[in-house]
C-alpha positions in Angstrom: 56.1 -125.6 192.2 59.1 -124.6 194.2 60.3 -122.6 197.4 62.3 -120.0 198.4 64.1 -119.7 202.0 64.7 -116.9 204.5 61.8 -114.6 204.5 60.7 -113.0 207.6 57.0 -113.0 208.4 57.0 -109.6 208.9 58.4 -109.1 205.2 55.8 -111.7 204.0 52.9 -110.0 205.4 53.8 -106.6 203.9 55.2 -108.0 200.5 52.9 -108.3 197.3 53.7 -111.5 195.5 52.3 -112.1 191.9 51.1 -114.6 192.4 50.5 -114.7 196.1 52.5 -117.6 197.9 51.7 -119.8 200.9 54.2 -119.3 203.9 55.6 -121.5 206.4 58.2 -120.8 209.2 60.3 -118.4 206.8 60.0 -120.3 203.6 57.7 -118.8 200.7 55.5 -121.6 199.1 54.5 -121.0 195.6 51.2 -122.4 194.5 50.2 -124.3 191.5 48.7 -121.8 189.1 45.5 -122.7 187.7 44.8 -122.4 184.0 41.6 -121.1 182.3 39.3 -123.8 183.6 40.7 -123.5 187.1 40.3 -119.4 186.9 36.8 -119.7 185.5 35.4 -121.9 188.2 37.1 -119.7 190.7 35.4 -116.7 189.4 32.0 -118.6 188.9 32.2 -119.8 192.3 32.9 -116.4 193.8 30.2 -114.9 191.7 27.5 -117.5 192.9 28.3 -116.8 196.5 28.3 -113.2 196.0 24.7 -113.2 194.5 23.6 -115.0 197.4 25.4 -113.5 200.6 22.2 -111.4 201.9 20.2 -114.6 201.9 22.9 -116.9 203.2 24.0 -114.1 205.4 27.7 -114.9 204.2 31.0 -112.9 202.7 33.0 -114.7 199.8 36.6 -114.1 199.3 39.2 -115.4 196.8 42.9 -116.2 197.5 42.4 -114.7 201.2 45.5 -115.2 203.6 44.6 -116.9 206.5 46.9 -117.5 209.6 47.0 -121.0 210.6 49.5 -120.3 213.6 52.3 -118.0 214.0 54.7 -118.5 211.0 52.2 -120.4 209.2 49.8 -118.9 206.3 47.3 -120.5 203.8 45.4 -119.4 201.0 41.9 -120.9 199.6 40.8 -120.3 195.9 37.7 -119.5 197.5 36.6 -118.9 201.0 33.0 -118.3 202.5 32.5 -116.5 206.2 29.6 -115.9 208.0 28.4 -112.3 208.4 29.5 -109.6 209.2 32.6 -109.1 207.2 35.9 -109.6 209.3 37.7 -106.7 210.3 40.9 -108.4 210.4 43.4 -107.9 206.8 44.5 -111.5 207.5 41.6 -113.9 208.7 43.1 -115.8 212.0 39.7 -117.8 212.3 38.4 -120.6 210.1 36.1 -119.7 207.4 32.9 -121.5 206.9 33.8 -122.9 203.5 37.0 -123.3 202.1 37.4 -124.2 198.5 40.5 -125.8 196.7 40.4 -125.9 192.9 42.5 -128.4 191.7 45.6 -127.5 189.4 47.3 -130.2 186.9 50.2 -130.0 189.1 48.5 -130.8 192.3 49.5 -133.9 193.7 47.3 -136.3 195.8 49.5 -136.6 198.8 50.0 -132.9 198.9 46.3 -132.2 198.7 45.5 -134.7 201.3 48.2 -133.1 203.7 46.6 -129.8 203.2 42.9 -131.2 204.0 44.4 -132.5 207.0 45.7 -129.1 208.2 42.6 -127.5 207.3 40.6 -129.9 209.4 43.0 -129.4 212.3 42.6 -125.5 211.9 38.8 -126.1 212.5 37.6 -125.4 208.8 34.0 -127.3 208.8 33.5 -127.7 205.0 36.5 -128.2 202.6 35.6 -128.6 198.9 37.9 -129.7 196.3 37.2 -129.6 192.9 38.5 -130.6 189.7 37.7 -127.8 187.2 38.2 -129.9 183.9 35.4 -132.8 185.1 33.5 -130.9 188.1 34.1 -134.0 190.2 34.2 -132.7 193.9 35.1 -134.1 197.1 33.4 -132.6 200.9 35.7 -132.9 203.6 34.0 -132.2 207.1 35.1 -133.1 210.8 32.9 -136.1 210.3 34.3 -137.6 207.3 34.6 -137.1 203.7 32.7 -138.3 200.5 32.9 -137.8 197.0 29.8 -135.5 195.4 27.6 -138.0 193.7 24.8 -135.7 192.7 26.9 -132.6 191.4 25.6 -130.3 194.3 28.1 -128.9 196.9 26.5 -128.6 200.3 28.0 -126.9 203.4 26.8 -128.7 206.4 24.8 -127.1 209.2 23.6 -124.3 206.6 21.3 -123.8 203.7 23.9 -123.5 201.4 23.9 -125.6 198.2 26.1 -124.9 194.8 25.2 -126.9 191.8 28.4 -127.1 189.9 26.4 -127.8 186.6 24.5 -124.5 187.3 27.5 -122.4 187.4 27.7 -122.6 183.6 24.5 -120.5 183.2 
């Protein structure tokens, strides 16, 4: 993972990057690219949420840019927002759920820093998932916990996602 300096915020917002990058104060931040397990889990989660969007009154997005503050943009692997669909192209409000699917190159210190930033931004439910083992952690303003029963839950909602159930 590397960085490229000296990009204007306006250029970042009007340029298509393949793959998309995060951005902080003029610096493009490359994201760790997922492999097959990562890609499959991202698609499976998005599909699971999409099929239930009416019942749960939610919308689901993959790799949706979020403006954390002027000059700082981050992208979740998957995010869930309450309906109705936001009208803004780049989201400026915390989603209900932010999902980070780990890649082989993800370092714990970087993941923990991202979780801290997301909590400061106001994200109420952060799910971190290992796509190879389906081990997961849930981070909320009230604390963090390992998911012991294989079911991800969003505090204050009816949303429950059985990780093993995604394979069906």
